[in-house]
C-alpha positions as CSV (number, residue, x, y, z in Angstrom):
1,M,1.5,61.1,71.3
2,G,3.6,59.8,74.2
3,K,5.3,60.8,77.4
4,I,8.8,60.6,78.9
5,T,8.5,58.6,82.1
6,E,12.2,58.5,83.1
7,I,15.6,59.9,82.1
8,K,18.6,57.9,83.6
9,K,22.2,58.9,83.1
10,L,24.4,56.0,82.1
11,K,28.2,56.0,81.5
12,K,28.2,57.9,78.2
13,L,24.5,58.2,77.3
14,Y,21.1,58.8,78.7
15,R,18.3,56.2,78.7
16,I,14.9,57.7,78.1
17,N,11.9,55.5,79.1
18,L,8.8,56.3,77.0
19,E,5.1,55.7,77.4
20,N,2.6,55.3,74.6
21,C,5.3,55.7,71.9
22,T,6.5,53.5,69.0
23,E,9.6,52.9,71.1
24,D,9.5,52.1,74.9
25,K,13.0,53.5,75.4
26,I,15.8,55.2,73.5
27,Y,19.4,56.1,74.3
28,V,20.7,59.6,73.5
29,C,23.7,61.8,74.2
30,D,24.0,65.1,76.1
31,D,23.6,67.2,72.9
32,T,20.2,65.7,72.2
33,I,19.0,66.2,75.8
34,A,20.0,69.9,75.6
35,H,18.8,70.5,72.0
36,F,15.3,69.2,72.6
37,I,15.1,70.2,76.3
38,L,14.1,66.7,77.2
39,T,12.7,66.3,80.8
40,T,10.7,63.7,82.7
41,G,7.0,64.2,82.0
42,K,7.5,65.9,78.7
43,I,4.9,65.0,76.0
44,I,6.3,64.2,72.5
45,T,4.7,63.3,69.3
46,D,5.8,60.4,67.0
47,E,7.2,63.0,64.6
48,E,9.2,64.6,67.4
49,L,10.5,61.2,68.4
50,I,11.8,60.5,64.9
51,S,13.5,64.0,64.9
52,I,15.1,63.2,68.3
53,I,16.4,59.8,67.1
54,N,17.8,61.3,63.8
55,F,19.4,64.3,65.6
56,D,21.0,62.0,68.2
57,Q,22.4,59.7,65.4
58,F,24.0,62.8,63.8
59,A,25.3,64.3,67.1
60,R,26.7,61.0,68.3
61,G,28.1,60.2,64.8
62,K,29.8,63.5,64.5
63,S,31.3,63.1,68.0
64,L,32.6,59.7,67.0
65,A,34.0,61.0,63.7
66,L,35.8,63.9,65.4
67,Y,37.3,61.5,67.9
68,Y,38.4,59.1,65.1
69,I,40.2,61.8,63.1
70,S,41.8,63.4,66.2
71,F,44.6,60.8,66.2
72,R,45.6,61.2,62.6
73,P,44.2,62.2,59.2
74,R,41.6,59.8,57.8
75,T,40.0,59.4,54.4
76,C,36.3,59.8,53.8
77,A,35.9,56.0,53.3
78,E,37.7,55.3,56.6
79,V,35.5,57.6,58.6
80,R,32.3,56.2,56.9
81,K,33.4,52.6,57.8
82,Y,34.1,53.7,61.4
83,L,30.7,55.2,61.7
84,Y,29.0,52.1,60.3
85,E,30.9,49.9,62.7
86,H,29.4,52.1,65.5
87,D,25.9,51.7,64.3
88,I,25.5,55.1,62.7
89,L,22.9,54.9,59.9
90,E,23.8,55.7,56.3
91,E,21.8,58.8,56.1
92,Q,23.3,60.4,59.2
93,A,26.8,59.2,58.2
94,S,26.5,60.9,54.8
95,E,25.4,64.1,56.5
96,I,28.2,64.0,59.0
97,L,30.8,63.3,56.2
98,S,29.4,66.2,54.2
99,V,29.7,68.6,57.2
100,L,33.3,67.5,58.0
101,T,34.3,67.7,54.3
102,E,32.9,71.2,53.9
103,N,34.9,72.3,56.9
104,K,38.1,70.6,55.6
105,L,38.3,68.3,58.6
106,I,38.2,65.4,56.1
107,D,40.0,66.1,52.8
108,D,40.9,63.2,50.5
109,K,42.9,65.4,48.1
110,N,45.0,66.7,50.9
111,Y,45.3,63.3,52.4
112,A,46.6,61.8,49.1
113,E,49.1,64.6,48.6
114,N,50.5,64.3,52.1
115,F,50.7,60.5,51.7
116,I,52.6,60.8,48.4
117,Q,54.9,63.5,49.7
118,G,55.7,61.3,52.7
119,K,56.6,58.3,50.6
120,I,58.8,60.5,48.3
121,S,60.7,62.1,51.2
122,M,61.2,58.8,52.9
123,S,62.2,57.1,49.7
124,T,60.0,54.0,50.4
125,A,57.6,53.4,47.5
126,G,57.0,53.9,43.8
127,P,53.8,55.3,42.2
128,Y,52.1,51.9,41.6
129,Q,52.4,50.9,45.3
130,I,51.3,54.3,46.4
131,K,48.3,54.1,44.1
132,Q,47.3,50.7,45.5
133,K,47.6,51.8,49.1
134,L,45.5,55.0,48.6
135,Y,42.9,53.0,46.7
136,L,42.6,50.6,49.6
137,K,42.0,53.5,51.8
138,G,39.1,54.5,49.7
139,V,40.6,57.5,47.9
140,N,39.0,58.3,44.5
141,K,41.0,57.0,41.6
142,F,40.9,60.4,39.8
143,I,42.3,62.2,43.0
144,I,45.1,59.6,43.2
145,E,46.1,59.9,39.6
146,Q,46.0,63.7,39.6
147,A,48.1,63.9,42.8
148,L,50.7,61.4,41.5
149,Q,51.0,63.3,38.2
150,E,51.6,66.6,40.0
151,L,53.9,65.4,42.7
152,Y,55.7,62.2,41.6
153,T,57.4,63.3,38.4
154,E,59.6,60.9,36.4
155,E,62.7,62.7,37.8
156,K,61.6,62.2,41.4
157,Q,60.7,58.5,40.6
158,I,64.3,58.0,39.3
159,D,65.8,59.7,42.3
160,V,63.8,57.6,44.8
161,A,64.4,54.4,42.8
162,Y,68.1,55.1,42.7
163,K,68.2,55.5,46.5
164,L,66.4,52.2,47.0
165,A,68.8,50.5,44.6
166,E,71.8,51.9,46.5
167,K,70.4,50.3,49.7
168,Q,70.2,46.9,47.8
169,V,73.8,47.3,46.7
170,R,75.0,48.1,50.2
171,S,73.1,45.1,51.6
172,N,73.9,42.5,48.9
173,A,77.0,43.5,46.9
174,H,79.2,41.0,48.6
175,K,76.6,38.3,48.9
176,L,75.5,37.9,45.2
177,P,77.2,37.8,41.8
178,L,76.7,40.8,39.7
179,K,74.0,39.3,37.5
180,Q,71.9,38.1,40.4
181,L,72.4,41.4,42.2
182,K,71.0,43.3,39.2
183,Q,68.1,41.0,39.0
184,K,67.4,41.5,42.7
185,I,67.5,45.3,42.4
186,I,65.0,45.3,39.4
187,Q,62.7,42.8,41.3
188,N,62.8,44.9,44.5
189,L,62.1,48.2,42.6
190,T,59.2,46.8,40.6
191,T,57.8,45.2,43.9
192,K,58.1,48.7,45.5
193,G,55.9,50.1,42.7
194,F,58.2,51.4,40.0
195,S,57.8,50.7,36.3
196,Y,60.4,48.4,34.7
197,S,61.7,51.4,32.7
198,I,62.3,53.6,35.8
199,S,63.9,50.6,37.6
200,S,66.3,50.0,34.7
201,I,67.3,53.7,34.6
202,A,68.0,53.6,38.3
203,L,70.0,50.4,37.9
204,D,72.1,51.8,35.0
205,S,72.8,54.9,37.0
206,L,74.6,52.8,39.6
207,D,77.3,51.9,37.1
208,L,78.0,48.6,38.8
209,E,81.1,46.6,38.1
210,S,81.9,42.9,38.8
211,D,84.3,42.0,41.6
212,E,85.9,38.9,40.2
213,D,87.6,37.8,43.4
214,N,84.4,38.1,45.4
215,E,82.4,36.4,42.7
216,M,84.8,33.5,42.6
217,T,84.6,33.1,46.4
218,L,80.8,33.1,46.1
219,L,80.9,30.6,43.2
220,M,83.1,28.2,45.1
221,G,80.7,28.3,48.1
222,E,77.7,27.6,45.8
223,L,79.7,24.9,43.9
224,S,80.4,23.1,47.2
225,K,76.7,23.1,48.2
226,A,75.5,22.0,44.8
227,N,78.0,19.2,44.7
228,H,76.9,18.0,48.1
229,R,73.3,18.1,47.0
230,Y,73.7,16.2,43.8
231,S,76.3,13.7,44.9
232,R,73.6,11.7,46.6
233,N,71.9,10.8,43.4
234,Y,74.1,11.6,40.5
235,D,77.6,10.8,39.2
236,G,80.0,11.9,36.6
237,Y,78.7,13.9,33.6
238,E,75.1,14.1,34.8
239,R,76.1,15.5,38.2
240,E,78.4,18.0,36.5
241,Q,75.6,19.2,34.2
242,R,73.1,19.6,37.1
243,I,75.7,21.6,39.1
244,I,76.3,23.8,36.0
245,Q,72.6,24.5,35.6
246,Q,72.2,25.3,39.3
247,L,75.1,27.8,39.2
248,L,73.9,29.4,36.0
249,R,70.5,30.0,37.8
250,K,72.4,31.6,40.6
251,G,73.8,34.2,38.2
252,F,77.3,33.0,37.6
253,S,78.8,33.1,34.1
254,Y,79.4,29.8,32.2
255,A,83.1,30.7,31.7
256,M,83.6,31.2,35.4
257,I,81.8,28.0,36.3
258,R,84.0,26.0,33.9
259,S,87.1,27.6,35.4
260,A,86.0,26.7,38.9
261,L,85.2,23.1,38.0
262,Q,88.7,22.6,36.8
263,D,90.0,23.2,40.3
264,Y,87.2,21.5,42.1
265,P,87.2,17.6,42.3
266,L,83.6,16.3,42.0
267,N,83.8,13.3,44.3
């Protein structure tokens, strides 16, 4: 049995000083003061003190959670982490999440569906990248898989991959030989989260053709750089072979390289 000796309003909370209790002071919010009708001089039991502390944890935690989700949708895991960071105990955090989930204020299924739809409409990511990002946000694997299966069909994957591949072509068509351009497109699409098969279908749909004049211009520029690089340490046949290997790695054909070397003095 104890008594409240003082209630002092602070910035966001009230400090309650106690006498003859297991705690000499506690900090509570407005809702707790009103719910238990706490006043100076009120007698409380140890059991009532525990109830007050538990209720306050829930009330403050719920307020924090509502504030956190007011800016944008959050996953259950994100809210739980936020509550832990603000010293809300696990029991109260779980109760808060249960209430918010029941009222659809937190909905991981809806969150995943909106996230996927956004990535599809913006043409920014494939299913594997989306899956990883949602997993990191704490969404259940089953929810992710189900939402992807329903929303991100193979047809939509090809469509998004094709749009991303088109962007690569616009950015790099005149900077890279055809072989290297194709490799870059496949690499970019797989990095974005598309399977190799979907990436290949998107690439084939572009129906790319080689621009021989542009490729020769690119080749001569790379040939000049390679010659300058290897001329410091190699001569004759050895330098030529190293230059050829370098240009092959850049995506130029052997026939085109031999043709260019005939007109380029290695000195």
